C-alpha positions in Angstrom: 77.3 41.0 151.9 75.2 38.8 154.1 75.3 35.6 152.5 78.4 33.9 151.1 76.2 31.6 148.7 76.6 34.4 146.3 80.2 35.2 146.7 81.4 33.6 143.5 78.6 35.0 141.6 79.1 38.4 142.8 82.9 38.1 142.5 82.3 37.3 138.8 80.1 40.1 138.3 82.0 42.6 140.3 84.4 43.5 137.5 81.6 44.8 135.3 80.7 48.0 137.0 84.3 48.7 137.6 85.2 48.4 133.9 82.1 50.3 132.9 83.1 53.2 135.4 86.6 53.3 133.7 84.9 53.7 130.2 82.5 56.4 131.6 85.0 58.8 133.1 84.3 61.9 130.9 81.3 64.0 131.6 80.1 64.0 128.0 79.6 60.0 128.0 76.0 59.0 128.9 76.1 55.9 131.1 74.6 52.6 129.7 73.7 49.2 131.2 76.6 46.9 131.5 76.4 43.7 129.4 77.5 40.2 130.2 79.0 37.6 127.9 78.3 34.0 129.0 81.4 32.9 127.0 83.5 34.6 129.7 82.3 32.2 132.4 82.5 28.9 130.7 85.6 28.0 132.5 84.3 28.6 136.0 83.6 25.6 138.1 82.1 25.2 141.5 84.3 23.8 144.2 83.6 23.0 147.9 85.8 25.4 150.2 84.6 24.0 153.5 84.5 24.0 156.5 83.6 20.3 156.7 81.9 20.2 160.0 78.3 20.9 161.0 75.8 19.7 158.2 73.6 22.2 156.6 74.7 25.9 156.5 72.0 28.2 157.6 73.9 31.5 157.8 76.9 33.1 156.3 77.8 36.7 156.6 80.9 38.9 155.4 82.4 42.3 156.3 81.8 45.0 153.9 85.2 46.5 154.5 87.1 43.3 154.2 86.1 40.8 151.5 88.4 38.1 152.9 86.4 37.7 156.2 83.3 35.6 156.5 81.5 33.9 159.3 79.4 30.5 158.7 76.9 29.0 160.9 75.6 25.3 160.7 72.9 23.4 162.3 75.2 21.3 164.4 78.6 22.7 163.9 78.4 26.2 165.6 80.2 29.1 163.8 83.3 29.1 161.7 85.4 32.1 160.4 87.9 32.5 157.7 90.3 35.4 157.3 91.6 34.4 153.9 88.4 34.0 151.7 87.7 30.5 152.6 91.2 28.9 152.2 91.1 28.1 155.9 88.4 28.0 158.6 88.5 28.0 162.3 85.7 27.3 164.8 85.1 30.2 167.0 81.9 29.2 169.0 83.2 26.2 170.9 83.4 26.9 174.5 81.0 29.9 174.4 77.8 28.5 172.9 75.6 26.0 174.6 74.0 24.9 171.3 75.6 24.1 167.9 72.5 25.2 165.9 72.8 28.6 164.1 70.0 30.4 162.3 71.3 33.8 161.5 74.6 35.9 161.6 74.5 39.8 161.5 77.6 42.1 161.5 77.4 45.9 162.3 78.6 47.6 159.2 80.0 50.6 161.0 81.7 48.2 163.5 82.4 44.9 162.2 83.7 43.8 165.6 80.1 43.7 166.7 78.4 40.5 165.6 74.9 39.1 166.6 74.1 35.4 166.1 70.6 34.0 166.3 70.6 30.3 167.2 68.2 27.5 166.0 68.0 26.5 162.4 65.1 28.2 160.7 64.6 25.7 157.9 61.6 23.6 159.3 62.7 20.1 158.1 61.7 16.8 159.6 61.5 15.9 163.1 65.1 16.5 163.6 65.1 20.2 163.4 67.4 21.5 166.0 66.5 24.4 168.3 68.6 27.1 169.8 68.8 29.3 172.9 68.5 32.8 171.7 71.0 35.5 170.7 74.8 35.6 171.2 76.8 38.6 170.8 80.5 39.4 170.1 82.3 42.8 170.4 85.8 41.5 169.3 85.0 39.9 166.0 84.2 36.5 167.3 87.1 36.0 169.9 84.5 35.8 172.7 80.7 35.5 173.0 77.9 36.3 175.4 74.3 35.1 175.4 72.1 38.2 175.5 68.8 36.9 175.9 65.6 35.6 173.9 66.3 31.9 175.0 62.9 30.6 174.5 62.6 31.9 170.8 63.8 28.5 169.8 64.4 29.3 166.1 65.8 32.7 164.8 65.4 33.6 161.1 66.7 37.1 160.7 68.7 39.8 162.5 68.9 43.3 161.3 71.5 45.7 162.8 71.5 49.5 162.4 74.3 50.5 159.9 75.8 53.3 162.1 74.6 52.3 165.6 75.6 48.8 166.7 73.3 49.0 169.7 69.9 49.1 167.8 69.4 45.7 166.6 66.1 43.8 165.5 65.4 40.0 165.6 63.1 38.0 163.6 62.1 35.0 165.7 60.5 32.2 164.1 59.6 30.6 167.3 58.9 27.0 168.3 58.3 24.4 165.5 56.3 21.8 167.2 53.9 23.5 169.2 52.3 27.0 170.1 54.4 29.6 172.0 54.3 33.3 172.7 58.0 33.6 172.2 58.0 34.7 168.7 57.8 37.7 166.4 60.0 40.9 166.0 62.0 42.0 169.2 64.0 45.1 169.3 66.9 46.5 171.4 68.4 49.8 171.6 71.0 49.0 174.2 72.9 46.3 172.4 70.7 43.5 173.8 70.7 44.5 177.4 67.0 44.7 177.2 64.4 43.6 174.6 61.0 44.6 173.5 58.5 42.7 171.3 57.2 45.1 168.7 55.5 42.8 166.3 53.5 39.7 167.4 50.6 38.0 165.7 49.8 34.9 167.6 51.1 31.9 169.4 51.3 29.9 166.0 52.9 32.7 164.0 56.5 33.7 163.9 58.7 35.7 161.8 60.5 34.1 158.7 62.1 37.1 157.3 63.2 40.6 158.2 64.8 43.2 156.1 66.1 46.8 156.8 66.4 49.7 154.4 70.1 50.3 155.0 69.7 53.9 153.3 67.0 54.7 155.7 67.0 52.3 158.7 63.9 53.6 160.2 62.2 51.5 157.4 62.1 47.7 157.8 60.1 44.9 156.2 58.9 41.7 157.9 57.3 38.4 156.8 55.2 36.5 159.4 54.7 32.7 158.9 51.9 30.6 160.5 53.3 27.1 160.6 53.6 23.9 162.7 55.7 20.7 162.2 54.1 17.5 163.0 55.8 14.0 162.8 54.0 13.3 159.4 53.6 16.6 157.9 54.3 20.4 157.8 51.2 22.8 158.2 52.3 26.1 156.3 50.2 29.1 156.0 47.0 30.6 157.5 45.7 33.8 158.6 48.9 34.8 160.5 51.1 34.7 157.3 51.4 38.3 156.0 54.0 41.0 154.9 54.5 44.0 157.2 56.4 47.4 156.9 57.6 49.7 159.7 58.6 53.3 159.1 59.7 54.1 162.8 62.7 51.7 163.3 60.4 48.7 164.1 58.3 50.4 166.7 54.9 49.9 164.9 54.0 47.7 161.9 51.4 47.9 159.0 50.3 45.1 156.8 51.2 45.6 153.0 48.9 43.2 151.0 47.8 45.1 147.8 48.6 42.7 144.8 49.5 39.7 147.1 47.6 36.4 147.3 44.9 36.2 149.8 46.3 33.0 151.1 50.0 32.8 151.6 52.6 30.6 153.7 56.3 31.0 154.3 57.7 34.2 152.7 61.1 36.0 152.2 61.5 39.6 151.7 64.4 42.0 150.8 64.8 45.8 150.1 67.2 47.0 147.5 69.9 49.4 148.3 70.5 50.6 144.7 66.6 51.6 144.8 65.0 51.5 148.4 61.6 51.7 146.9 62.2 48.4 145.2 61.3 45.4 147.3 61.3 41.8 146.5 59.2 39.1 148.2 59.4 35.3 147.5 55.9 34.0 148.2 54.7 30.5 148.9 51.0 30.3 147.7 48.9 28.1 145.4 50.8 27.1 142.3 49.7 29.8 140.0 50.1 32.6 142.5 53.3 31.5 144.1 56.7 32.8 143.3 58.6 36.1 143.1 56.7 39.4 143.7 58.2 42.9 143.3 57.2 46.4 144.6 58.4 49.5 143.1 56.7 52.0 145.7 58.0 50.7 149.1 55.6 47.8 149.5 52.4 49.7 148.7 51.6 47.5 145.7 53.0 44.2 144.5 53.5 42.8 141.1 53.8 38.9 140.4 57.0 38.5 138.3 57.3 34.9 137.9 55.5 31.7 139.1 58.2 29.2 138.3 57.7 26.6 140.7 61.4 25.7 141.0 61.9 28.7 143.3 59.2 27.9 145.7 59.4 24.3 145.9 59.7 23.0 149.5 59.0 26.4 150.8 58.9 25.3 154.4 62.5 24.3 153.9 64.1 27.3 152.3 62.7 30.7 151.3 64.8 33.7 150.9 65.4 36.3 148.3 68.6 38.5 148.4 70.1 41.4 146.2 73.4 42.7 145.5 74.3 46.1 147.1 75.1 47.9 143.8 73.5 46.1 141.0 69.7 45.9 140.4 69.7 41.8 140.3 68.1 39.3 142.6 69.2 35.8 143.3 67.1 32.9 144.7 68.4 31.5 147.9 68.3 27.6 147.5 70.3 25.8 150.1 70.1 23.0 152.6 70.6 20.4 150.1 
């Protein structure tokens, strides 16, 4: 749901569970795993559906109840919205936002009129990485917006909204790119952004690169912290501050989850499955043989290294996310910002 980068992939796969369900209507038939025939997809071709303003796309989110509505955020173009699955787009942030750089868009599933946007691109590129001024919120589906704080966080990577309570929201703040700052970590609000409390903070050089909520049990969250610094001539990525964390009390307290992970890690992404919330994926920057995709089948207690394919962790400071479909036990790498 959250990222449109997989819209075409998921749309292509979407007929498989439906067709399978029709075959398995009788109680006597035992369900079996759906199969895919690659020949059925030979005619598919990618095409650019826009919008054509703003440069790199950092965040795209959709509405669970309406697969025609999507919001996209850019590094310099603000936010655009489509009501017709990408045929037409309209900018909805001009006149409300003081910045054009967007890092994250999160929509409340129980009330899709409530939208939270984190500003500041989270891909640490060259010296031209653009920063933001905190969180913006809309309660009317993007018609109007209001800045609700966290102005000094600079770069926001992830936002998690409680599935049934739009007032409970957690923010993963990556923080300043070029210097130390205490305005980073995980922030939580229980009043829709009127007030904020920092619940996870490592140090002035370590921010949050990923945040994932168990939507079947929103008391459980996972976070990835990232120690990093961007200099004009290089990127420092990794250090003692980089780690994976888990909370079982709606983000109030956090515990490191490290069993099976490399001792030295850099930037990471994390995602918990809806189909099986005990299954959690993490994409990890580390030395070459230890980098790659990791999987936990016990809620993060222990991690297993699934692949060290260098293609999914190259330029980790630039992009590093792992996402899953809601109903099928599949994962897709998030490789954007080309």
